Backbone as numpy.savetxt, mean C-alpha at the origin, in Angstrom:
# Nx Ny Nz CAx CAy CAz Cx Cy Cz
-4.79 12.60 15.27 -4.26 12.45 13.93 -4.87 11.20 13.30
-5.30 11.31 12.06 -5.89 10.19 11.34 -4.84 9.13 11.05
-5.28 7.89 11.02 -4.40 6.80 10.63 -3.95 7.02 9.19
-2.70 6.70 8.91 -2.12 6.95 7.60 -2.01 5.65 6.81
-2.40 5.71 5.53 -2.23 4.60 4.61 -1.35 5.10 3.48
-0.28 4.36 3.18 0.65 4.72 2.13 0.36 3.87 0.90
0.19 4.52 -0.24 -0.07 3.84 -1.51 1.13 4.09 -2.43
1.72 3.00 -2.92 2.92 3.09 -3.75 2.57 2.55 -5.14
2.57 3.44 -6.12 2.24 3.03 -7.49 2.76 4.09 -8.46
3.32 3.65 -9.56 3.89 4.58 -10.53 2.84 5.16 -11.48
1.63 4.64 -11.48 0.57 5.16 -12.35 0.05 6.48 -11.79
0.06 7.54 -12.58 -0.32 8.85 -12.06 -1.79 8.98 -11.64
-2.68 8.16 -12.17 -4.10 8.28 -11.83 -4.50 7.52 -10.57
-3.57 6.78 -9.98 -3.89 5.98 -8.79 -4.31 6.87 -7.62
-3.62 7.97 -7.42 -3.98 8.88 -6.31 -5.40 9.39 -6.49
-5.76 9.80 -7.69 -7.12 10.28 -7.94 -8.14 9.17 -7.69
-7.82 7.97 -8.12 -8.72 6.83 -7.95 -8.96 6.53 -6.47
-7.89 6.48 -5.68 -8.02 6.22 -4.24 -8.75 7.37 -3.55
-8.40 8.60 -3.90 -9.06 9.76 -3.28 -10.55 9.79 -3.59
-10.90 9.40 -4.80 -12.31 9.37 -5.19 -13.07 8.29 -4.43
-12.52 7.08 -4.37 -13.21 5.98 -3.73 -13.30 6.12 -2.21
-12.37 6.85 -1.62 -12.36 7.00 -0.17 -12.64 8.43 0.27
-13.31 9.20 -0.56 -13.53 10.63 -0.24 -14.30 10.81 1.06
-15.27 9.96 1.34 -16.04 10.08 2.59 -15.14 9.86 3.81
-14.33 8.80 3.76 -13.42 8.50 4.88 -12.37 9.58 5.05
-11.89 10.12 3.94 -10.89 11.20 4.02 -11.51 12.48 4.58
-12.72 12.77 4.15 -13.40 13.99 4.60 -13.70 13.93 6.11
-14.07 12.75 6.60 -14.40 12.61 8.03 -13.18 12.37 8.90
-12.02 12.19 8.26 -10.79 11.98 9.04 -10.62 10.56 9.55
-11.35 9.63 8.98 -11.22 8.22 9.40 -9.78 7.74 9.19
-9.21 8.14 8.07 -7.80 7.89 7.78 -7.34 8.90 6.74
-6.04 8.96 6.54 -5.49 9.82 5.49 -4.66 8.94 4.56
-4.46 9.44 3.36 -3.69 8.72 2.36 -2.44 9.52 1.99
-1.35 8.80 1.82 -0.12 9.39 1.28 0.24 8.56 0.06
0.84 9.19 -0.93 1.15 8.50 -2.17 2.63 8.64 -2.49
3.18 7.57 -3.04 4.57 7.59 -3.51 4.56 6.98 -4.91
5.27 7.61 -5.82 5.29 7.17 -7.21 6.34 6.10 -7.49
7.13 5.77 -6.47 8.15 4.74 -6.64 8.48 4.13 -5.29
9.13 2.98 -5.34 9.60 2.35 -4.11 10.59 3.23 -3.37
11.45 3.91 -4.11 12.44 4.79 -3.47 11.76 5.93 -2.73
10.76 6.55 -3.38 10.01 7.63 -2.71 9.32 7.12 -1.45
8.76 5.93 -1.54 8.06 5.35 -0.39 9.03 5.07 0.76
10.21 4.57 0.44 11.21 4.30 1.48 11.65 5.60 2.15
11.81 6.66 1.37 12.15 7.96 1.96 11.05 8.38 2.93
9.82 8.18 2.53 8.68 8.52 3.39 8.75 7.73 4.70
9.03 6.44 4.62 9.09 5.59 5.81 10.25 5.94 6.73
11.30 6.50 6.17 12.50 6.81 6.97 12.46 8.18 7.62
11.49 9.00 7.24 11.41 10.35 7.82 10.74 10.28 9.19
11.45 10.63 10.24 10.91 10.51 11.60 9.74 11.44 11.88
9.64 12.55 11.16 8.55 13.50 11.43 7.24 13.08 10.78
7.27 12.05 9.95 6.07 11.58 9.25 5.46 10.43 10.06
4.15 10.43 10.16 3.45 9.38 10.89 3.72 8.02 10.25
3.84 7.01 11.07 4.01 5.65 10.57 2.68 5.17 10.01
2.70 4.66 8.78 1.43 4.17 8.22 0.94 2.94 8.96
-0.38 2.77 8.97 -0.95 1.55 9.55 -1.03 0.46 8.49
-0.83 0.85 7.22 -0.99 -0.08 6.11 -0.30 0.50 4.88
0.31 -0.37 4.09 0.93 0.04 2.83 0.35 -0.82 1.72
-0.10 -0.16 0.65 -0.49 -0.84 -0.58 0.60 -0.55 -1.59
1.10 -1.58 -2.27 2.11 -1.35 -3.29 1.83 -2.17 -4.53
2.04 -1.53 -5.67 1.95 -2.22 -6.94 3.16 -3.15 -7.05
3.01 -4.21 -7.80 4.12 -5.14 -8.01 5.03 -4.62 -9.12
4.44 -4.23 -10.24 5.23 -3.83 -11.42 5.44 -2.32 -11.44
6.67 -1.93 -11.11 7.04 -0.52 -11.16 8.45 -0.43 -11.74
8.74 0.63 -12.48 10.10 0.79 -13.00 11.07 1.09 -11.87
12.32 0.79 -12.10 13.33 1.03 -11.07 13.27 -0.07 -10.02
12.65 0.22 -8.92 12.51 -0.76 -7.84 11.14 -1.44 -7.97
11.15 -2.76 -8.09 9.88 -3.48 -8.19 9.15 -3.48 -6.85
7.90 -3.82 -6.88 7.13 -3.94 -5.65 7.70 -4.99 -4.71
8.26 -6.06 -5.28 8.87 -7.11 -4.46 10.12 -6.58 -3.74
10.92 -5.80 -4.46 12.11 -5.21 -3.83 11.70 -4.22 -2.74
10.70 -3.39 -3.05 10.21 -2.45 -2.05 9.66 -3.20 -0.84
8.89 -4.25 -1.06 8.31 -5.03 0.03 9.38 -5.48 1.01
10.46 -6.03 0.50 11.53 -6.52 1.37 12.16 -5.39 2.19
12.40 -4.26 1.54 13.02 -3.13 2.24 12.05 -2.48 3.22
10.77 -2.42 2.85 9.76 -1.85 3.75 9.61 -2.72 4.99
9.61 -4.03 4.80 9.49 -4.95 5.94 10.71 -4.86 6.85
11.88 -4.62 6.26 13.09 -4.46 7.07 13.03 -3.15 7.86
12.51 -2.08 7.23 12.45 -0.78 7.89 11.32 -0.69 8.91
10.17 -1.25 8.58 8.98 -1.16 9.43 8.26 -2.51 9.44
8.81 -3.50 10.15 8.23 -4.85 10.11 6.80 -4.93 10.67
6.42 -3.95 11.47 5.09 -3.98 12.08 3.98 -3.48 11.14
4.37 -2.89 10.02 3.38 -2.32 9.10 3.00 -3.35 8.04
1.71 -3.71 7.95 1.28 -4.66 6.93 1.44 -4.07 5.53
1.89 -4.91 4.60 2.05 -4.51 3.21 1.17 -5.42 2.35
0.32 -4.78 1.55 -0.57 -5.51 0.66 -0.14 -5.23 -0.77
0.12 -6.29 -1.51 0.55 -6.18 -2.90 -0.68 -6.05 -3.79
-0.57 -5.17 -4.81 -1.64 -4.98 -5.78 -1.04 -5.20 -7.16
-1.68 -6.07 -7.96 -1.15 -6.36 -9.28 -2.22 -6.88 -10.22
-1.98 -6.73 -11.51 -2.86 -7.29 -12.52 -2.48 -8.75 -12.81
-1.30 -9.14 -12.39 -0.81 -10.50 -12.63 -1.11 -11.38 -11.43
-2.13 -12.21 -11.53 -2.58 -12.99 -10.38 -2.13 -14.44 -10.42
-1.07 -14.74 -11.17 -0.66 -16.13 -11.26 -0.10 -16.63 -9.92
-0.06 -17.93 -9.79 0.36 -18.54 -8.52 1.80 -18.22 -8.16
2.67 -18.10 -9.15 4.07 -17.78 -8.89 4.20 -16.38 -8.26
3.43 -15.43 -8.78 3.46 -14.06 -8.23 2.94 -14.06 -6.80
1.87 -14.78 -6.55 1.31 -14.87 -5.19 2.31 -15.51 -4.23
2.94 -16.58 -4.67 3.90 -17.29 -3.82 5.10 -16.38 -3.52
5.56 -15.66 -4.54 6.70 -14.76 -4.35 6.34 -13.65 -3.36
5.16 -13.05 -3.52 4.71 -11.99 -2.61 4.65 -12.51 -1.18
4.08 -13.67 -1.02 3.97 -14.26 0.32 5.35 -14.56 0.90
6.24 -15.08 0.06 7.59 -15.41 0.51 8.38 -14.20 0.96
8.10 -13.05 0.37 8.79 -11.82 0.73 8.11 -11.09 1.89
7.01 -11.64 2.39 6.39 -11.06 3.58 5.12 -10.27 3.35
4.54 -10.34 2.15 3.29 -9.61 1.91 2.20 -10.14 2.85
1.40 -9.24 3.37 0.33 -9.62 4.29 -0.94 -9.99 3.55
-1.08 -9.54 2.31 -2.23 -9.89 1.49 -1.90 -9.54 0.04
-2.81 -9.92 -0.84 -2.59 -9.78 -2.27 -3.93 -9.39 -2.89
-3.95 -8.30 -3.64 -5.19 -7.83 -4.28 -4.94 -7.74 -5.78
-5.91 -8.24 -6.55 -5.78 -8.27 -8.00 -6.50 -7.08 -8.62
-5.86 -6.49 -9.64 -6.48 -5.41 -10.41 -7.44 -6.01 -11.42
-8.52 -5.37 -11.79 -8.93 -4.07 -11.28 -9.32 -4.18 -9.81
-9.00 -3.15 -9.07 -9.17 -3.15 -7.62 -10.65 -3.17 -7.25
-10.98 -4.10 -6.37 -12.32 -4.16 -5.78 -12.27 -3.26 -4.54
-12.75 -2.02 -4.68 -12.63 -1.06 -3.59 -13.49 -1.40 -2.38
-14.55 -2.17 -2.57 -15.34 -2.63 -1.42 -14.50 -3.59 -0.58
-13.78 -4.50 -1.23 -12.90 -5.42 -0.52 -11.75 -4.66 0.13
-11.24 -3.66 -0.57 -10.16 -2.84 -0.04 -10.63 -2.08 1.21
-11.83 -1.54 1.14 -12.42 -0.83 2.29 -12.55 -1.78 3.49
-12.98 -3.01 3.24 -13.08 -4.00 4.33 -11.72 -4.29 4.94
-10.70 -4.40 4.09 -9.33 -4.65 4.56 -8.86 -3.48 5.43
-9.12 -2.27 5.00 -8.73 -1.08 5.78 -9.48 -1.05 7.10
-10.78 -1.29 7.06 -11.58 -1.28 8.30 -11.07 -2.31 9.29
-10.71 -3.48 8.77 -10.19 -4.54 9.63 -8.89 -4.08 10.31
-8.05 -3.38 9.58 -6.78 -2.89 10.14 -6.98 -1.75 11.13
-8.00 -0.92 10.89 -8.26 0.20 11.80 -8.75 -0.29 13.15
-9.46 -1.40 13.16 -10.00 -1.95 14.41 -8.92 -2.64 15.21
-7.97 -3.25 14.51 -6.91 -4.05 15.18 -6.02 -3.22 16.05
């Protein structure tokens, strides 16, 4: 079974963007991607025992309903072993400090540098 990466973002085009940038890895089975449109959906995914545990979670910071920070705290409580990387357009120091304080393993600024993202994924697959 391919390693699973969970992407949490309320923007509908994010799944297409990730699938396009990682089409080679997805086609060869290097890893698979799962998408959740909200923090609540992502938590449901994490709580389902029949679903593979992700090796990595990417989450947007700004989402309606449950923010990425709220999701981060709940995800870390549910699956503390799974690294969570925050993705946001707001790169100010307060946002970075808050993400780190809530347990984020890394922080990526939009627009997403998919080469850097690929390196981050590769590093996690080797670990």
